[in-house]
N, C-alpha and C positions, 0 to 999 in steps of 0.2 A: 346153791347157797354161796359157794366160794366165788362164783362169777359175780353175784350181786355185791358181795363184799369188796371184790376187786374194783368193780365199777364205782361203788360208793367212795372207795379210797381215792380213785383217780379223780372223781369229781371234787372231792374234798381238797386234794392237792392243787387242782386247777383253781378252785375258789380261793385258796390261801395265796396262790401266786398272783391271782388277779387283785386280791386285797392289798398285797405288798406293792404291786404295780400302781394301784390307785393311790396308795399312800405316797409313793415316790412322786407321782404326777402332781398330787396336791401340794407336796413340799416344793416341788419345782415351780409350780404356779405361784405359790406364796413368795418364793424368792424373786420370781419375775416381777410380781406386783411391787415388792419392796424396791427392786431396781428401777421399775418404772416410776415410782413415787420420787426417788432420788433424782432421776433424769428430768421429771416434770418440774421439781423444785429448782434444779440447776437452770433449766430452760427459762423459768420465770425470772430468776435472778439475772440471767444474761439479757432477757428482754427488757427488764427495768433499766439495766445499765445502758443498753443501746438507746432507749428512749431519752435518758439523761444526756447521753452523748449527742443524740440528734438535736436536743434542745440547745445544747451549748455550741454545736457546730451546724448551723443552717447550711442550706445548699450553697449560698454565696457568702463566704466569710473571709475575713482577714485575721491576722493574729498580731496583737500588740501587747507587750509586757507579759507574754505567756497566756493571754486570754483572747478568746475569739470574739470578734465583733462583726455584726452583719453589715455587708456592703449595700450600697444603693441598688435597688432592683432596676432591671432594664425597663424602659418604657414599652408599652404595648406595640407602638409603631416600630421600635427597634427589633422586637422579637418577630413581628410579622414580616416586615419588609423595611430594610434600611433606607430604601429610596423614598418612602413616603413620610419619613420622620420630619417633624417640623423643625426647620433650621433655628439654631440658637441665635438670639438677637446679638448683633455686633455691638461692641462697646461695653461700657459699664452696666452691670445688671442693677436691678432695683435695690436700693439701699447701699450701693457701693459708690465710692468717690471716683469721679472721672479722672483718668490719667492722661493729661494732654500736655504735649510739649509746648511751652510758651514761646511766642515769637521773640526772636532776638532783638533787643533794643540797642545793644552795643555791638559794634562789629570792628574787626581789626583792619580790614582792607576792603577796597571796592574794586571790582573787576567789571569793565564794560564789555558786553558781548554784542559785537556788531554782526550784521548779516549783509552779504553782498550778492548772494544768489539763492534761489529757491532750493531748499533741501530735498524737495520731492521731484521736480522736473529739471532742475539745474539752470533754469532761466535766470538771466541777469537783469531782466526788465522789471525792476522793483520800484515801487513808489517811494515817496519820502516817508519818514518815520510817522506812523499813524498813532502809536501809543508806546508806552514804556511800562514794563512790569518789573517788580522786584522779587528776588528769591534769595532766601537766607539759608546758607549751608554751614553746619558746624562740623568740624573735622579736627583730627589730631595731626599736627605737623610732624614731620620726621624729627625724632629726638636723638640726642646723644649724651652720654655721660660726660661730665667735666671733672677735671682734676685740679685741685687747689694746692699750690705750693706755699707752705707756711715757713717763713723765715723767723725763727723764734729767738728773740734776744734773751740772753742769760746774764744775770748780774749777781755779784757777790753780796750777800746780806751779812753785815758785820754783827748783827744781833744773833742771827741763827748760825752764823759762821759756816755758810754753805752757799752754793750757787742756786739761785731761784730763777724761774722763768714764768712768763705769762701763760694763761690757760687757753687752750683751744676748745671753744664751746661747741663747735660743729661736729665733733667726733669724740668717741670714748678714748681713754688713754691707750696708747700703743695700737689703736685700730687703724687700718688702712682704708676702711670703708666709712663714709660719712653717716651721721645719725639718720638723716632723711632716708637714705637707701636701706639702712638697717631696719627702720620701722616699717618700711614697705615690705621687706622680706618677711618680717614677723607677721604682719597683717595678711600677707598672701598665704603663709603656712598655717597659722592658727585661725585667723579670722575668716579667710575664704577657703580653707581646708585644701589647699593645693599640696601635691606631693613634693618631696625634696628634689626629685628629678625634674619636675615641671617648672619650678621657680626659676632656675638659671635660663631655661629656654625663653620664658616670658620676658624676663628682664633684658636678655640679649636682643630679642626681636623688637621690643618696644623702645628701649632707650640705649641699646648698645653697651650695656654694662655686663662685663664678663665675670661670672662667679662659678665656682665649683660647688658640688653638692656638700663637700666638707665645710666650705665657707658658710653655706646656709645654716648648717648645724652650729657652727662656731658663733655666728651672729646671734642665733637664738640663745646660746649660752651667755653671751655678753649682755644682751638686753635683759635677760632674766635676772642676772646678777645686779645690774644697775637698778632694776625695779624692785629689788628685795625690800628696801625700806618702805616703799609704797605699799607692798603686799602686807607688811606688818601693820601699816596704818589701816588697811582694809579690815584686818582681823580686829583691831580695836573698835572700829565703827560697828562691826557685826556684834561685838560683845555689848556695846552700850545702846543698841537700837531698841526702840519701843516694840517692834514686832519683827520677827524673822521667819522666813519661809525656808523649809529644809526638805531636801530630797536626796536620793542617792541612786546611782546606776552603775553598771559594771564597766570596767575598763580593762585593757589588756596591756601587760608589761612583760616583754620577752616571751610572749605566747601564753602567759598565765593570767588567770582572771583575778583582778583586784577591784577596788571600788572607788568611784569618784563621788564625792559629796558636794552638794551645792547649797550655799547659804545666801539668801537674797533678803536684803533690807532696803530701805529707801535710798535710792541712788547708788547702791553697791551690790555687786555680785562677787562672791568669794567661792573658789573651788579648793577642795582639799582631796588629794588622792592618797589612799592608804590601803594596806593589805587586809583591813578589817572592815566588817559591816556592823560592828557592835557599837555600843554607846561610848566607847573610849575615844573614838575619833571626834564626834561633836563636843565631847567634854574637853578634849585638848584644845579645840578651837575656841570654845566659849569660856573656858575657865570655870572655877568653882562658884562664882557669883555673878553671872550675867544678868542683865535687865530684860524686861519686856516679855512678850508673849511668843511662844513657839507655835507655828502652824505646820502640821505634818500629816502624813497619810496613815497613821495608826501603826506604823512599824514598831514592834515591841521595844527595841532599844531606846526609843524616844521616851518611853515611860520610865526606864531606868535613869536616863539622862535627867528627867524632871526631878526624880527623887534625890539625885546627887547634886542638884543645883538649886535646892530650896523649894521644891514643889511649886514652881511658878505656874501661872495660868497656861493652859494648852488649848489650842483650837484644832479640832479634827477636820479633815478635808471632807466636805459633803459630796464632792464629785466622786470620791472613792466609795463613800457609803452608798450613794445611789447606784453606783456601778455594781456593787455587790447585791443590792436588792433587785436590780434589773436581772442579774443572773439567776437569783432565786425565783423571780417571776417566770423565767423561762423554764425552770425545772419543776417548781412546786405547784403549778396549776393556778386555780382561782385564788387560793389562799396567798400564794406568793405574789400574784398580781395586785391583790388588795393591799398587801404589805408595802409593795413598791409605790403604789399610788398614794397611800397615806403619808409615807415619808417624804415623797416628792412635794406634796401639798404643804407639809409643815416647813420644809426648806424654803418654798416660795413665800410663805407667810413671813418667815424670818427675814428674807431678803427685802421684802417690801418696807421694812422699817428703815432701810437705807442708813444703817448705823446710828439712828436716832432713837432707838428703843430705850425703855427704862428697865429697872430691875424687876418690876412687876410684869412687864412684857416677857422677860426671859423666864420668870417663874411659870407663867401661863404656857409658854412654849414647852417647857420641861414637862409640865403636867400632860400636855397633849402627846408628847413623845412617850411618856410612861404608859398612857392609855393604849397606845399602839403596841408597845413592846411587851406589855403584861398580859396580852391575850392568851387564851388556851390554844396554842398552835397545835395542829395535828402533825404537821411536818416537823421532824426533828431538826432539819436544816434551818427552818425558820426560827425554831425555838433557840437553837444554839447561837445564831447570829443576834437575835433579839437580846439574849442575856449578855453578850459581849458589849453591845452598844449601851445597854441599861447601866452597866457598871461605869461607863464613861459619859453619862448624860450631862455631867457638869462641864464637859469640854465641847459641847455642841454649839453653844450660842454666845461665845465671847464676842463674835463679830457684830452682834445685834446692837451692842452699846459702845463698841470701840471702833472709831473711824479708821484706825491704823491697821485693822485686821480684816481680812477677807474670809469668806466662808469656805473657800477652796484653797488648795495648795498650787494653784495654776501658775503662779509666778516662778516657783522653783521648778515646776515641770517644764516651763518654757526655757528656763536657764539651762536645764540639762540637755535639751534637744540638740543644740548645735554640736555639742561634744559627742553625742551618740552618732551623729552623721560623721564627725571627724574620725571616730573609732572605726566606723565601717569603711571609710575611704582609705585610711592609713594602716589599719590593723593594730593600732595602739602605739605605745612607745617601746623603744628597744633597750632602755637602761633606766635605772633609778634616777640618774641625773636628768635624763630626758623627761621623766615623769615630773620631777620637781620643777623643771623649766616650764612645762605645760601648765601646771596649776597656777604659776605666777603670771604667765603671759595671757592665758585664757581669762583670768580674773581681771587683769588690766583692760583687755579688749572688750569684754562684756560689760564692765563698769562704764567705760567710755560710751559704749553703744546705748546703755540705759540713759545716759545724760545727753544724748543727741550729738555726740561727736565721735571721733575715732582715734586710734593710737597714733596714726601718722600725724594728725593735727596736734594732739595734746601730749605726745610722748616726751618731748623736751621738758615741758612744764612738770610732768610727773616725776621725772628724774631729778630736776633741779630743786623742786620744792621739798621732795621727800628726803633728799640727801643733806639738806641744810638743817 
């Protein structure tokens, strides 16, 4: 009887142990299931992020303004075999203007080229002249700088009670370099973006003018100071313009990031470099009561600027809007693609009015935009962007009725580009004074360029007319 009792007790203990073990295994299994669920959720999140990343960064991309853009795909012939690629047609492509050097009608000298023996075999048994052909060659003759000695007469003025003298118009006061050379130095540095070390070498080689790097910097200082009144005139023209295009980009001063603002109006480009990217900078340039319409890229400080300058009309850049919807189309599937297509069609319809639309046309366009933006979007990204644009729908179609306003901010974008290249070449400016000089000189050079001339040609007039 005791044996059976012992056997039963043993079996009972084993059963209890097994039950405890099973409970532990079930608990462990449940913990593993919970951990697996977490890992699956994390894997799903990472997969979605990766898909979004792949949509934003295709296999062949470049990066511009922090955003990826797709590069042109290789042709099939390029991928298979470079040798069978169809050669590109030589010369101007379809739709492009031909660039042909015109034949010289005026010439400075004539050179007769005689021949008394055959250049191939050396024979002197040549016939009389059978024909004559003409060839025109343009070249730059060797140049040298020239020095002018001014003998300045000084006479006593009984009215002013001091000695007075005539003005030297070909040079700035106390300068030992003439205005023409100074303007060329500034044009090379800011207009053509040459380095300070390269400019003396170019001038020495081409025209024999010897300058030091320090003189190049001093010349920029003097011309900037002389153009100061002209820069103030540009500010006044920007304030009174009927439409102005605005944009900003980063600049470097003493290795630190600051901001270059561009203001483009009809016939004028103005640059302002400041340590802020906020509304204070354009407010300082435009003043509290400017005229006209502001065209910009939806950067938030422009809204504050509008509030502080009388809530004037604003035109949003459709290039930036469509760029954002294109990115949405890459990420949000069919819904995003439809969103982008609809906005693109509305912009095309607005452009087709060619600035001759009516108020009723604008109201109809706004209704079409509202129909697109008020959809029940599934994607939160589409919904958020649609709500942003919906709040600013009154700023979308100013250009439909106003011939002075474009639907994009492209003019300001083009004005910014040369200085972006300059920043990359030179690394920026080395002092606040150099920064101030740059904004004055770049404004003068770009304004001349807009009007089909250059600083070398018009510099004297700018200094003389603005100082009077």
